[in-house]
C-alpha positions as CSV (number, residue, x, y, z in Angstrom):
1,M,60.4,-17.4,-80.1
2,N,63.8,-18.7,-81.2
3,K,67.0,-17.2,-79.8
4,L,67.6,-15.0,-82.8
5,M,64.1,-13.6,-82.6
6,S,64.5,-13.0,-78.8
7,R,67.8,-11.2,-79.4
8,R,66.2,-9.0,-82.1
9,A,63.3,-8.3,-79.7
10,L,65.6,-7.1,-77.0
11,I,67.6,-4.9,-79.3
12,T,64.3,-3.4,-80.7
13,A,63.0,-2.9,-77.2
14,F,66.2,-1.1,-76.2
15,I,66.1,1.2,-79.2
16,L,62.4,2.1,-78.6
17,L,63.1,2.7,-74.9
18,V,65.9,5.1,-75.7
19,L,63.8,6.9,-78.4
20,A,60.9,7.3,-75.9
21,C,63.3,8.8,-73.3
22,V,64.6,11.3,-75.8
23,I,61.1,12.3,-76.9
24,Q,59.9,12.7,-73.3
25,S,62.9,14.9,-72.5
26,L,62.0,17.3,-75.3
27,G,58.4,17.9,-74.0
28,S,57.0,19.5,-70.9
29,F,56.2,17.6,-67.7
30,N,52.6,16.7,-67.7
31,N,50.7,19.3,-65.6
32,D,48.2,16.8,-64.1
33,V,51.0,14.5,-63.0
34,A,52.9,17.5,-61.5
35,S,49.7,18.5,-59.5
36,L,49.2,15.0,-58.2
37,L,52.8,14.7,-57.2
38,Y,52.5,17.9,-55.3
39,D,49.4,16.5,-53.5
40,T,51.3,13.3,-52.8
41,Q,54.0,15.4,-51.0
42,L,51.3,17.0,-48.9
43,M,49.8,13.6,-48.1
44,L,53.2,12.2,-46.9
45,T,53.5,15.2,-44.6
46,K,50.1,14.4,-43.0
47,G,48.1,16.4,-45.5
48,A,44.4,15.5,-46.0
49,Y,41.6,15.9,-48.4
50,V,39.7,19.2,-47.9
51,N,42.0,20.5,-45.3
52,D,45.1,20.6,-47.6
53,F,43.9,19.7,-51.1
54,F,40.6,19.4,-53.0
55,E,41.6,16.6,-55.4
56,T,38.9,14.7,-57.3
57,N,40.9,11.5,-57.6
58,P,40.7,8.8,-54.9
59,P,44.1,8.2,-53.0
60,M,45.3,5.2,-55.1
61,I,47.3,7.5,-57.3
62,F,49.0,8.9,-54.3
63,Y,50.1,5.5,-53.2
64,I,51.5,4.8,-56.7
65,Y,53.4,8.1,-56.8
66,T,54.7,7.8,-53.2
67,P,58.0,6.0,-54.2
68,V,59.0,8.9,-56.5
69,I,58.6,11.4,-53.6
70,L,60.6,9.2,-51.2
71,I,63.4,8.7,-53.8
72,S,63.5,12.4,-54.4
73,K,64.6,12.9,-50.8
74,L,67.6,10.7,-51.4
75,I,68.7,11.5,-55.0
76,P,69.3,15.1,-56.0
77,L,67.5,15.0,-59.4
78,S,64.5,16.9,-60.5
79,L,61.1,15.4,-59.8
80,A,60.3,15.2,-63.5
81,V,63.5,13.1,-64.2
82,L,62.9,10.8,-61.3
83,F,59.3,10.3,-62.2
84,R,60.1,9.4,-65.8
85,I,62.8,6.9,-64.6
86,Y,60.2,5.4,-62.2
87,L,57.6,5.2,-65.0
88,F,60.0,3.6,-67.5
89,A,60.9,1.0,-64.8
90,W,57.2,0.1,-64.4
91,I,56.9,-0.2,-68.2
92,G,59.9,-2.5,-68.3
93,I,58.4,-4.7,-65.5
94,S,55.1,-4.8,-67.3
95,M,56.6,-5.8,-70.6
96,I,58.7,-8.6,-69.0
97,C,55.5,-10.0,-67.5
98,C,53.7,-9.7,-70.8
99,F,56.6,-11.4,-72.6
100,K,56.5,-14.4,-70.3
101,L,52.7,-14.7,-70.6
102,L,52.5,-14.3,-74.3
103,K,55.1,-17.0,-74.9
104,Q,52.7,-19.4,-73.2
105,I,49.7,-18.0,-75.1
106,F,51.4,-18.4,-78.5
107,V,53.3,-21.6,-77.7
108,K,51.7,-23.5,-80.6
109,D,52.0,-20.5,-83.0
110,K,55.4,-20.6,-84.8
111,D,54.7,-17.2,-86.6
112,D,57.5,-15.0,-85.2
113,I,56.4,-12.0,-87.4
114,M,52.9,-12.0,-85.9
115,L,54.3,-12.2,-82.3
116,G,57.1,-9.7,-82.9
117,G,54.6,-7.3,-84.4
118,F,52.3,-7.7,-81.4
119,F,55.3,-6.8,-79.1
120,I,56.0,-3.7,-81.2
121,V,52.4,-2.6,-80.8
122,L,52.7,-3.2,-77.0
123,F,55.8,-0.9,-76.9
124,F,54.1,1.7,-79.0
125,I,51.0,1.9,-76.8
126,L,53.0,2.1,-73.6
127,L,55.9,4.3,-74.7
128,F,54.7,6.6,-77.5
129,L,50.9,6.7,-77.7
130,P,50.4,8.6,-74.4
131,G,52.4,11.6,-75.8
132,N,52.1,14.5,-73.3
133,E,49.8,12.3,-71.1
134,F,52.8,10.3,-70.0
135,G,52.3,9.1,-66.4
136,Q,48.6,9.9,-66.3
137,R,46.3,7.6,-64.3
138,E,45.0,6.0,-67.5
139,H,48.6,5.3,-68.6
140,F,49.4,3.6,-65.3
141,L,46.2,1.5,-65.8
142,M,47.5,0.2,-69.1
143,I,50.8,-0.7,-67.6
144,F,49.2,-2.6,-64.7
145,M,46.3,-4.1,-66.6
146,L,48.0,-5.8,-69.5
147,P,49.6,-8.7,-67.6
148,Y,46.3,-9.4,-65.9
149,L,44.5,-9.6,-69.3
150,F,47.1,-12.0,-70.7
151,S,46.9,-14.2,-67.5
152,A,43.1,-14.3,-68.1
153,V,43.8,-15.6,-71.6
154,L,45.9,-18.4,-70.1
155,A,43.1,-19.2,-67.7
156,A,40.7,-19.4,-70.7
157,Q,43.2,-21.8,-72.3
158,N,43.4,-23.9,-69.1
159,K,47.1,-23.1,-68.7
160,K,48.7,-22.4,-65.3
161,I,51.2,-19.8,-64.2
162,H,53.5,-20.0,-61.2
163,W,51.7,-18.8,-58.0
164,V,54.5,-16.2,-57.2
165,F,54.1,-14.7,-60.7
166,A,50.3,-14.7,-60.3
167,V,50.6,-12.9,-57.0
168,W,52.7,-10.1,-58.6
169,I,50.2,-9.9,-61.5
170,G,47.3,-9.6,-59.1
171,L,49.1,-6.8,-57.1
172,M,49.7,-4.8,-60.3
173,A,46.1,-5.3,-61.4
174,G,44.7,-4.3,-58.0
175,M,46.6,-1.0,-58.2
176,G,45.6,-0.3,-61.8
177,F,41.9,-1.1,-61.5
178,G,41.7,0.8,-58.2
179,L,42.7,4.1,-59.7
180,K,39.1,5.0,-60.7
181,P,35.8,3.2,-60.1
182,Y,35.1,3.0,-63.9
183,F,38.3,1.0,-64.4
184,L,36.6,-2.0,-62.7
185,L,34.4,-2.6,-65.7
186,P,36.9,-4.6,-67.8
187,V,37.8,-7.0,-65.0
188,I,34.1,-7.6,-64.2
189,L,33.4,-8.4,-67.9
190,I,36.5,-10.7,-68.1
191,E,35.7,-12.7,-65.0
192,C,32.1,-13.1,-66.1
193,Y,33.4,-14.4,-69.5
194,L,35.5,-17.0,-67.8
195,I,32.5,-18.2,-65.7
196,V,30.5,-18.6,-68.9
197,I,33.0,-20.4,-71.1
198,K,34.1,-22.7,-68.2
199,R,30.5,-23.2,-67.1
200,H,31.6,-23.0,-63.5
201,L,30.5,-20.3,-61.0
202,F,33.9,-20.3,-59.3
203,A,36.0,-20.1,-62.5
204,W,37.0,-16.6,-61.5
205,I,38.8,-17.8,-58.4
206,R,42.5,-17.8,-59.4
207,V,45.6,-16.6,-57.5
208,E,45.9,-13.4,-59.4
209,S,42.1,-12.6,-59.2
210,I,42.1,-13.3,-55.4
211,V,45.1,-11.0,-54.9
212,C,43.6,-8.3,-57.1
213,L,40.3,-8.5,-55.1
214,S,42.2,-8.4,-51.8
215,V,44.2,-5.3,-52.9
216,L,40.9,-3.6,-53.9
217,T,39.2,-4.6,-50.6
218,L,42.1,-3.3,-48.5
219,Y,42.3,-0.2,-50.5
220,L,38.6,0.5,-50.1
221,A,38.9,-0.1,-46.4
222,S,41.8,2.3,-46.1
223,V,39.7,5.0,-47.9
224,F,36.9,4.7,-45.4
225,I,39.3,4.6,-42.4
226,F,41.9,7.2,-43.3
227,Y,40.2,9.4,-45.9
228,K,36.7,10.0,-44.4
229,T,36.6,13.6,-45.8
230,Y,36.9,12.1,-49.3
231,I,33.8,10.0,-48.7
232,H,31.7,12.5,-46.8
233,I,32.7,15.8,-48.5
234,M,34.6,15.2,-51.8
235,L,32.3,12.5,-53.2
236,P,29.1,14.5,-52.8
237,L,30.7,17.5,-54.4
238,I,32.2,15.4,-57.3
239,S,28.8,13.7,-58.0
240,H,26.9,17.0,-57.8
241,L,29.3,19.4,-59.6
242,Y,32.3,17.7,-61.2
243,F,30.5,15.4,-63.7
244,M,28.2,18.3,-64.5
245,S,31.3,20.3,-65.5
246,T,32.9,17.6,-67.6
247,K,29.9,16.3,-69.6
248,E,30.4,16.7,-73.4
249,P,27.7,16.7,-76.0
250,W,27.3,13.2,-77.5
251,I,27.9,14.6,-81.0
252,H,31.3,15.9,-79.9
253,I,32.2,12.5,-78.4
254,F,31.3,10.4,-81.5
255,I,33.0,12.6,-84.1
256,S,36.3,12.5,-82.1
257,L,38.8,10.5,-84.2
258,S,40.0,8.6,-81.1
259,V,36.5,7.4,-80.4
260,V,35.9,6.6,-84.0
261,F,39.1,4.4,-84.0
262,C,37.9,2.5,-80.9
263,V,34.4,2.0,-82.3
264,L,35.7,0.8,-85.7
265,V,37.9,-1.8,-84.0
266,W,35.1,-2.8,-81.7
267,I,32.8,-3.5,-84.7
268,G,35.7,-5.3,-86.4
269,F,35.4,-8.0,-83.8
270,F,32.2,-9.3,-85.4
271,V,34.0,-9.5,-88.8
272,F,37.3,-11.1,-87.9
273,F,36.7,-13.2,-84.8
274,K,35.5,-16.4,-86.5
275,Q,38.5,-16.6,-88.8
276,S,41.0,-15.8,-86.0
277,K,43.5,-18.3,-84.5
278,Q,43.8,-16.5,-81.2
279,R,40.2,-16.4,-80.2
280,E,40.7,-16.4,-76.4
281,L,43.1,-13.5,-76.7
282,I,40.8,-11.5,-79.0
283,A,37.8,-12.2,-76.8
284,I,39.6,-11.0,-73.6
285,L,40.9,-7.8,-75.4
286,M,37.4,-7.2,-76.9
287,L,35.8,-7.4,-73.4
288,S,38.4,-5.1,-72.0
289,L,37.9,-2.6,-74.9
290,T,34.2,-2.7,-74.2
291,G,34.8,-1.9,-70.6
292,M,37.2,1.0,-71.4
293,I,34.8,2.5,-73.9
294,A,32.1,2.5,-71.3
295,A,34.6,4.1,-68.9
296,F,34.6,7.3,-70.9
297,L,31.0,7.1,-72.2
298,V,29.4,6.8,-68.7
299,P,30.9,10.2,-67.5
300,R,30.6,11.5,-71.1
301,A,34.2,12.8,-71.1
302,A,36.1,11.6,-74.2
303,W,39.3,13.6,-73.5
304,F,42.3,12.0,-75.1
305,Y,43.8,10.6,-71.9
306,H,40.4,9.2,-70.9
307,V,40.2,7.3,-74.3
308,L,43.9,6.2,-74.0
309,P,43.3,2.7,-72.5
310,A,40.6,2.0,-75.1
311,M,42.8,3.2,-77.9
312,G,45.7,1.0,-76.7
313,L,43.6,-2.1,-76.5
314,A,42.1,-1.2,-80.0
315,C,45.7,-1.1,-81.4
316,L,46.4,-4.6,-80.2
317,L,43.1,-5.9,-81.6
318,A,43.7,-4.1,-84.9
319,W,47.1,-5.8,-85.3
320,L,45.6,-9.2,-84.6
321,Y,42.7,-8.6,-87.0
322,G,44.9,-7.3,-89.8
323,Y,47.6,-10.0,-89.5
324,N,45.1,-12.9,-89.4
325,A,43.2,-11.4,-92.4
326,I,46.4,-11.1,-94.4
327,S,47.5,-14.6,-93.5
328,I,44.2,-15.9,-94.9
329,L,44.3,-13.8,-98.0
330,F,47.8,-14.9,-98.9
331,K,46.4,-18.5,-99.1
332,D,43.8,-17.4,-101.6
333,T,44.8,-17.7,-105.2
334,V,41.8,-15.8,-106.6
335,L,41.7,-11.9,-106.3
336,S,44.4,-12.2,-103.6
337,R,46.3,-9.1,-104.8
338,V,43.2,-6.9,-104.8
339,N,42.1,-8.2,-101.4
340,I,45.5,-7.7,-99.9
341,C,45.9,-4.2,-101.3
342,F,42.5,-3.3,-100.0
343,L,43.3,-4.7,-96.5
344,I,46.7,-3.0,-96.3
345,A,45.1,0.3,-97.3
346,S,42.4,-0.1,-94.7
347,G,45.0,-1.1,-92.1
348,L,47.1,2.0,-92.9
349,F,44.1,4.2,-92.5
350,I,43.1,2.6,-89.2
351,F,46.5,2.8,-87.7
352,S,47.1,6.4,-88.9
353,I,44.6,7.6,-86.2
354,P,46.7,6.4,-83.2
355,F,49.9,7.6,-84.9
356,Y,48.2,11.0,-85.5
357,Y,47.4,11.3,-81.8
358,C,50.9,10.2,-80.8
359,I,52.4,12.9,-83.0
360,L,49.8,15.5,-82.0
361,T,50.2,15.1,-78.2
362,T,54.0,14.9,-78.4
363,E,54.1,18.1,-80.5
364,K,51.8,19.7,-77.9
365,A,54.2,18.8,-75.1
366,I,57.2,20.3,-77.0
367,K,55.2,23.5,-77.7
368,E,54.2,23.8,-74.1
369,K,57.8,23.5,-72.9
370,N,58.9,26.2,-75.4
371,S,55.9,28.4,-75.1
372,T,56.9,32.1,-75.2
373,H,54.1,33.4,-72.9
374,F,54.7,30.6,-70.4
375,N,58.4,31.3,-70.3
376,L,57.7,35.0,-69.8
377,L,55.5,34.1,-66.8
378,T,58.2,31.8,-65.4
379,A,60.8,34.5,-65.7
380,Y,58.6,36.9,-63.9
381,I,57.9,34.5,-61.0
382,N,61.6,33.8,-60.7
383,S,62.3,37.5,-60.5
384,L,60.3,37.8,-57.3
385,P,61.9,37.4,-53.9
386,C,61.5,34.2,-51.9
387,P,59.4,32.7,-50.5
388,R,57.1,32.7,-53.5
389,G,53.5,31.5,-53.2
390,I,51.4,31.4,-56.3
391,Y,47.7,30.6,-56.8
392,C,46.0,30.2,-60.2
393,F,42.4,30.9,-61.0
394,S,41.6,28.4,-63.7
395,V,38.4,26.5,-64.5
396,N,39.5,23.6,-66.6
397,T,43.2,22.8,-66.3
398,T,46.2,22.5,-64.1
399,L,48.4,23.8,-66.9
400,D,48.9,27.3,-65.5
401,C,50.3,26.5,-62.1
402,F,51.7,23.0,-62.6
403,P,54.5,22.4,-63.5
404,L,55.2,26.2,-63.0
405,V,55.4,25.5,-59.2
406,Y,58.4,23.2,-59.9
407,Q,60.1,25.3,-62.5
408,T,60.1,28.4,-60.2
409,H,60.6,26.5,-56.9
410,S,57.5,28.1,-55.6
411,D,54.8,27.0,-53.2
412,F,51.3,26.4,-54.5
413,A,49.3,28.7,-52.2
414,G,45.9,27.0,-52.4
415,R,44.0,23.8,-52.2
416,F,42.2,23.7,-55.6
417,P,44.5,22.5,-58.5
418,F,41.8,24.2,-60.6
419,F,38.2,25.1,-60.0
420,W,36.8,21.8,-61.3
421,W,33.4,22.6,-59.8
422,L,32.8,26.0,-61.3
423,R,31.4,25.1,-64.7
424,G,29.0,22.6,-63.1
425,L,27.9,25.3,-60.6
426,L,27.4,27.8,-63.4
427,K,25.3,25.3,-65.4
428,L,23.1,24.6,-62.3
429,E,22.7,28.4,-61.7
430,M,21.7,28.9,-65.3
431,N,19.1,26.1,-65.1
432,T,17.5,27.4,-61.8
433,G,17.6,31.1,-62.6
434,N,17.8,33.7,-59.8
435,A,16.1,31.5,-57.2
436,L,19.0,29.1,-56.3
437,S,18.0,25.9,-54.6
438,P,19.3,25.5,-51.0
439,V,21.8,22.8,-52.1
440,I,23.3,24.9,-54.9
441,A,23.5,28.0,-52.6
442,R,25.1,25.9,-49.9
443,D,27.8,24.4,-52.2
444,K,28.5,27.7,-53.8
445,N,29.1,29.5,-50.5
446,Y,31.1,26.5,-49.2
447,L,33.5,26.4,-52.1
448,I,34.0,30.1,-52.4
449,D,34.6,30.3,-48.6
450,K,37.4,27.7,-49.1
451,I,39.0,30.0,-51.7
452,A,38.8,32.9,-49.2
453,E,40.3,30.6,-46.5
454,D,43.2,29.8,-48.9
455,L,43.9,33.5,-49.5
456,N,44.0,34.2,-45.7
457,R,45.8,31.0,-44.8
458,Y,48.5,30.8,-47.5
459,Q,48.6,34.5,-48.4
460,A,49.7,33.9,-52.0
461,R,52.1,36.5,-53.2
462,V,50.8,36.2,-56.8
463,I,47.4,35.3,-58.3
464,I,47.5,34.3,-61.9
465,V,44.5,34.4,-64.2
466,N,44.7,33.0,-67.7
467,K,42.3,35.3,-69.6
468,L,42.4,33.2,-72.7
469,F,41.2,30.1,-70.9
470,E,38.7,32.2,-68.9
471,S,37.1,33.6,-72.0
472,E,37.2,30.3,-74.0
473,Q,35.6,28.3,-71.2
474,L,33.3,30.8,-69.5
475,G,32.7,33.6,-72.0
476,D,34.2,37.0,-72.6
477,D,32.0,38.6,-69.9
478,F,33.0,36.3,-67.1
479,D,35.3,37.5,-64.4
480,F,36.6,35.3,-61.5
481,V,37.0,38.1,-59.0
482,A,33.6,39.6,-59.7
483,Y,31.9,36.2,-59.4
484,F,33.7,35.2,-56.2
485,S,33.1,38.7,-54.7
486,Q,29.4,37.8,-54.4
487,N,30.7,36.0,-51.2
488,V,31.3,38.4,-48.2
489,N,34.3,36.2,-47.0
490,F,36.0,36.4,-50.4
491,R,35.6,40.1,-50.6
492,A,37.3,40.5,-47.2
493,A,40.1,38.1,-48.2
494,W,40.7,39.8,-51.6
495,R,41.3,43.3,-50.1
496,P,45.1,42.9,-50.0
497,Y,45.2,42.1,-53.7
498,H,45.4,44.4,-56.6
499,Y,45.9,44.1,-60.3
500,L,49.6,44.6,-61.3
501,K,50.0,43.9,-65.0
502,T,49.3,41.5,-67.9
503,I,52.0,39.1,-69.2
504,D,50.7,37.9,-72.6
505,V,47.5,36.0,-71.7
506,Y,48.1,36.1,-68.0
507,Q,46.6,38.7,-65.6
508,I,48.8,39.2,-62.6
509,Y,47.4,40.2,-59.2
510,I,49.9,40.9,-56.4
511,R,49.4,40.9,-52.6
512,S,50.2,44.2,-51.0
């Protein structure tokens, strides 16, 4: 890009960054992020899986969040503010890396509009598309993954990058792909693609790929050495109960607009690839999109933040398809106006889907922050004497207790951020009838025993039950206390608690 274009890009980037900061300040702090930050604090004080928290995620996210907790010890700002500053810093680093790489990728392409538009889409998917999922694991994956994807494009084009820069790209990629096992699918597809097009078995061996593999290997070793309870206790429970809880019907997945958007762009590859100038870039993005679509189809959980990386990659591809198609149609003297109008209308329709989700999720975050019933609950917790220990009985979300813990300066008096295993357990019970298998009975007693241990160990002052979520997810007749009271240890631990009152959708139980 020329100097004028570079200056405009910097000004545009600054404006978008300020706008993103303002939008994030208007919304609530993401509850999953708040929960994981809380667990990170526990880990740094020698907390451990099972003994101190029952978190389904492997520990890479704790490593990534650790600097925020350490900085919070030195700077007297709220954790939400520090986390957002930390995240914006990573986005800035990622974009600088992408800028350097894309200048090499498009070195022969003098079309500043196409390149400038590509950067605008990059900023959109990192700053605005996540909405209230800002800082989720999938968001960090996008931040850490994109430089690696563009370095792979340069490898396909037989272009070199400085080894120090390649080491940094590999470190970021290792952290991103290590967040969840499913995230490894794109990098496997990309490296196989490089082997095929270069016709060399060792084409995957580059500085950034070796560093990425080294990070993943060291990380896996650290899990086996330092987090044995995650391997021996958490993984069996997750494979047995968590995925059973989260599976969605296929029809619900494929009628989701976010999934429709990703699939449409995926199909578009077969229409636009041959006429495209940036074939290596489109091929790498297409393989990454394929891997990220598989990443939410395999567990059958197409929640928005699970689809987020695929949607981000689809936005980049959609821009490349559209711009290349318009460039070709402008050269056509016959029916060019009709074709261009049709293409522009199609592009507006396609891009309206990610914009819709951006607005929807941002609006959701603002509503959560200004929620009347949540603010009433916060005011009640703040009226209680210190120390305040709260425990939430919830089946599908960390929304009730996080970030309530931070807003009320309370302790989370339990180990389950939510009962992620309960729906899976209920499904298995329904399938087997009255005669529970030994494995189901064992897991049921084990997990409810842990709740009883929490009540005895932490002695939560307040138990909060969101009756709206309870009835929506488990049915009007379901009752947490009645279900858990099938266990003798829970019945004994529950004796000090009694129902106090209802605040909007929340039932409040107090410890005598």
